[in-house]
C-alpha positions in Angstrom: 21.5 13.5 3.4 19.9 10.5 1.8 19.9 10.8 -2.0 18.3 7.6 -3.2 15.2 5.7 -2.4 12.4 7.0 -0.3 13.2 10.4 1.2 10.2 10.6 3.5 11.9 10.0 6.9 8.8 8.4 8.5 8.3 5.8 5.8 12.1 5.1 5.5 12.4 4.5 9.2 9.4 2.3 9.4 10.5 0.2 6.3 13.8 -0.4 8.1 12.0 -1.8 11.1 10.1 -4.5 9.1 10.7 -8.2 9.2 9.7 -11.1 7.1 5.9 -11.4 6.7 5.2 -8.0 8.3 2.3 -6.2 6.7 2.0 -2.6 5.5 -0.7 -0.9 3.5 -1.2 2.0 1.0 -4.7 3.5 0.9 -6.8 6.0 -0.9 -8.0 9.1 0.9 -11.2 7.6 2.1 -9.8 4.4 3.8 -10.5 4.5 7.5 -7.0 4.4 9.2 -6.0 4.1 12.8 -4.3 7.5 13.5 -1.5 5.7 15.3 -0.6 3.8 12.1 -1.2 6.6 9.6 1.5 8.2 7.5 -0.4 10.9 5.6 0.9 11.9 2.2 -2.5 13.3 0.9 -2.1 16.8 -0.5 -5.4 17.3 -2.2 -7.9 15.0 -4.0 -6.0 12.9 -6.5 -2.5 13.8 -5.3 -0.4 11.9 -4.8 -1.8 9.1 -6.8 -2.0 5.7 -5.2 -0.1 4.0 -8.1 2.7 6.5 -8.0 3.2 5.9 -4.2 3.1 2.1 -4.8 5.7 2.3 -7.6 8.1 4.3 -5.5 7.6 2.2 -2.4 8.4 -1.0 -4.3 11.8 0.4 -5.1 12.6 0.1 -1.4 10.3 -2.7 -0.3 10.4 -6.4 -1.1 6.9 -7.8 -1.4 6.1 -11.5 -1.5 2.3 -11.3 -1.4 -0.4 -8.7 -1.6 -4.1 -8.3 -0.7 -6.7 -6.3 -2.6 -10.4 -5.8 -2.0 -12.4 -8.1 -4.4 -14.5 -5.1 -5.4 -11.6 -3.5 -7.3 -12.2 -6.1 -10.1 -15.6 -4.5 -11.0 -15.3 -1.0 -9.6 -11.7 0.0 -10.6 -10.2 -2.6 -13.1 -7.7 0.0 -14.5 -6.2 0.4 -11.0 -6.2 -3.4 -10.6 -4.3 -3.8 -13.9 -1.8 -1.1 -12.9 -1.1 -2.9 -9.6 -0.7 -6.3 -11.3 1.8 -4.8 -13.7 3.9 -3.4 -10.9 3.7 -6.6 -8.9 4.0 -9.1 -11.8 4.9 -12.5 -10.4 3.9 -11.7 -6.8 1.0 -13.8 -5.3 -2.3 -11.9 -4.9 -5.3 -12.6 -2.6 -8.7 -11.0 -2.9 -10.9 -10.4 0.1 -14.1 -8.4 0.6 -13.6 -4.7 1.4 -15.1 -5.2 4.8 -12.5 -7.9 5.5 -9.8 -5.7 4.1 -10.7 -3.0 6.6 -10.5 -5.5 9.4 -7.2 -6.8 8.2 -5.7 -3.3 8.6 -5.6 -4.1 12.3 -2.6 -6.4 11.5 -0.5 -3.9 9.5 2.4 -2.0 11.0 1.5 1.2 9.2 -0.7 2.7 6.4 0.4 5.3 3.9 -2.6 7.5 3.0 -2.5 9.0 -0.5 -4.7 11.6 -2.1 -6.2 8.9 -4.5 -9.9 9.4 -5.0 -10.9 6.3 -7.1 -12.7 3.4 -5.5 -10.9 0.5 -3.8 -7.4 1.9 -4.5 -6.0 0.1 -1.4 -3.4 -2.6 -1.0 -1.9 -4.6 1.9 1.7 -5.7 1.2 3.5 -8.6 2.9 7.2 -8.2 3.4 9.5 -10.8 1.9 12.7 -12.3 3.4 15.8 -10.5 2.1 18.1 -13.5 2.2 
């Protein structure tokens, strides 16, 4: 039995399949997600929290770039600051929320959280491990 890293078997398997520049996403409970790409962790409103899932994911995932909806700056600056703290030194891009939803077509999978604060969504780009 695995005792370190992400224990969720679906997430662990999908992370292992990623290559350099592949995209994944973590979303709040309201983000529209293709059912074929969704890994649903939502238990109830607010749980698990987006930032907790991101923090744990980053223990197993190397990120070289990330994308946020530009609306997070005005509508959820505390979440934006928490994200920036976890991804310090990683390049960031802001796009409109509408463009963000379109960009989800390019991701390999989306982890749905129970987060219920606005624009708590991120697209992460996989880095090269060597």
